[in-house]
Phi, psi and omega in degrees: 000127177212153180279126178278313180198171188316111175082000179243127186237142175272128181230023181281186183223159173253134175255104183265354182265336185295139177242332178233110177284137185057022177075005185215337188258115182297134175230104185291327186243036174076200185208144175256136172245110190263144177211155186221153174238133173249123181252124181206207173303325171238154182247137179231139173257131180258106175065169182245199180223181181301152185303327184289350187237026182299315182295317180296318180296313180298325176295316179298317179298315181299317180294320180293323180289335176060041178095350178276159176263138179287143177270330184218151159241123183262124184254103180275330186211133186265004177300139190301336177291352177238344186243356192301332185256013180297317181298316179298320179298315182291334173287321181290324183235080188291346180269347182288135177273151181257122183254127178194182175260179185302321181288330176303314186286334171297317181288324176300319177299318181293319183280319191240358178077014177211145174251015174054046185303328184273352185218023182263151173237109183266120182253156176249165180302126179090351179285162184239160174225117181270132175251000187130245174288331179271132178227130180261130171251126184269127180240111185290145181224060183300136180066027167241065004236016172242161186290338184267358190297138171219158175250169179221128179254123179261116193286326185295323182251001180057041183257129175258120170269107199259011185056224183281346178299141182068016178280169179211163170283156174109139175290150181291336179287346177264108183280128178201165175299139181293323197301307188294314181285334174289320177297314180297318177297314183300307185287332179288325191245315187260343194307328180297337191253042181301320180298318180291325176294319177299320179297317178297313181299323178296317179294321182288341180296345178282350183252147173272107187262123180259338177201155179239124177249098179276170176276353174222133175097182186283162169291129179260114183224009176222143178063039185296332179301323179294313181296314181293323178297316178295317181297322178296319179295316179297317182295330180271003180059036178269137176295148175263332186236128172278104184177192189233129167264124176257114181245119184228158163233147185213128182277311183240010174102349184285321177290325175299316180299321179293318179297320179291327176295318176298318179301317178298318181292322176294322179298320178300328182268002178075022179272130177292137180209162166223149183232134183222142169276112185299324183290334185258337186286151174291127193298315184291328175295320180293320176300313180299320179297320181297324177281335181289323185269154181277343180218145177228134172254124178257117183238120182204176181259155166289134186214117184053045181057029180216215175237161183303130190309316180299325178290320178300316180294322180295312180297321177299320178299324179287311185293328179287349175256023175063042178302129184198177173059038182225160168270131182235134178229157183231144170231125181239147176234132178200127179287331175209151177044055180293131178228005188299317185296310182291330177293318178295315181299322180299331180292341180260012186297333179261001181280142184269142172055045172262125176259115180274132178298142179291326182273119176245124184274128178241118181250129175260091177076300183217161179300142170218185184300322182294313182288330175295321178295322178295320178295319178298320178294321178295318179298321178296316180296315181294324178297319180291325182284000000 
């Protein structure tokens, strides 16, 4: 428990044992589940934490309250890593009112078998809740990244409680740069909902924000223009880096050799690039890299009259997150009946503002003079673009 700013206390927990967030997303340095207490004429608790940390969280809340009873628990997001202990809290503090929107209480009924009809405070978008000197204004954020999500702006301290927005992977006790793990978190979890994030950012621009308290990651209270600028760019699906990501899969090493040959040609032209083996790379990092770069080259083999499974899964991960506004190029390898390039291109048929490179590299089993010339032409085209 620590004071964030006058009258606002952090009461969250660090999960250092977790290895897969949501059962699928690797987290090397654990995860933070954030919760806050506001002490004023009335006391409010902002969100809960994961089910495994209920006792620790309740202890933190009790210490922050300093013997006082909470008047409210404010539920910004109903995902279980933030709501799992709400029922226990309401049993422990039977006089505390539950604050949420109409969709919040539908989910409370689904999760806990009660919608707290006798003690609920249902708020609408833009409504306020006064605690004394501290006043919360609720700003709804549907589909960032659940339908019931809302944020809360506290006017006295200019603090934004942003729900999952601006969150990152990693426990708070592990100090690291926000950017990389926040980018990976954003594209892995929130990325499909860029339009909704843009809508939220537009509404929040009306407030003077002095700090951001997300439900994952550290309190952001310095250099907010950078954080908000990056989030705006991610939400608009804008590339951050003018350069090329080369993503390849290779069964016997020949497609890898072709990808590395392209990397050499790009290097000669001074084009920034990164190269990854899709089958070996950590998937969420690769997804983030694909959105970070302005161009991506997908290089793979024809496999069972389709494409190599890790590449198929990778492209699906991108398109389901509204991959757009990029230059896309293909390199295919096939000893007979190659179909990889057209199969990959078909996967982007519903993607917006994708510019396909004119040069498509076709490798018959192994590199030869003809395919090297095609790679050189592709490097030239990508350099010009």
